[in-house]
N, C-alpha and C positions, 0 to 999 in steps of 0.2 A: 456212207457218212451219216451220222445222226442228224435228225432234223434241227432246224435253227432253234436256239434256246429262247429267242425273243418272240418269234411269230409262228413257230412250229412248222414252217414250210420245208418241203423236201429240197435238199441241196445237192449240188454236184461236187465231185471229189476235188476239183481244181479251183473252186471258188474261194476267194479270200474275204468276200463280203456277201451277205445275203442280198439277192437282187430284189427281194420283196420288201424288206424293212430297212436295209442298209446297215445292219449291225455287223461288226467285225467278227469273223470266224477265226478264232485263235485256237490251235491245237498244239500239243507239245511237239508233234512231228513237224509242224510248220515253222516253229521257232528254233533256229539252230543252236542257240545258246541256252535253251531251257534246261533246267536241272530236273532230271527224272529220279525216281526212287532208286533205280538200279545204278545210277551214276553216283549216288551219295556214298556208296560203299567203297569207291575207288580212292586210292591214296591221294593225299593233297598234292597239288602241283609243285614241282621243285625246280622248274625252269627259271633261270634268272631273267629279269627284265632289264635288258641292256640299256635302253634309253633312260630308265630311271637311275641306273648305276652311273651312267655318263653325267647325268645332271647332278648327282650327289658329288661326284669327283670334282666337277667344275665349280660347284658351289663352295666346297671346302678350299679349293685352290684360290678362288676369288676372295674368300674371307681371309686366307693367309696373306694374300697380296695386300689387302687393305690394312691388316695389322702391320705388315712390313713397311708399307708406305707411311703409316702413322708414326711408327718408330723412327723412320729415316728423316721425316720432315719436322717432327715436333719434339724430337729428343734434344735436350740441352747439349750444346757443344762446348 
């Protein structure tokens, strides 16, 4: 592993912080969600976000219910 960028001390492979100066050691391999240059060429994600879709459907249903209740209670008879 390269030396610490803050204090230039030798570091062990499994350290997450420098034991000499306390600075965080962040590498792209240590961060699972990091975007690397080779990942940028991959096609965009097409998986549907199910909780988002459920929220949208429930929101539309709630808005429709409010409109229906407004028409039902405030319409002149």
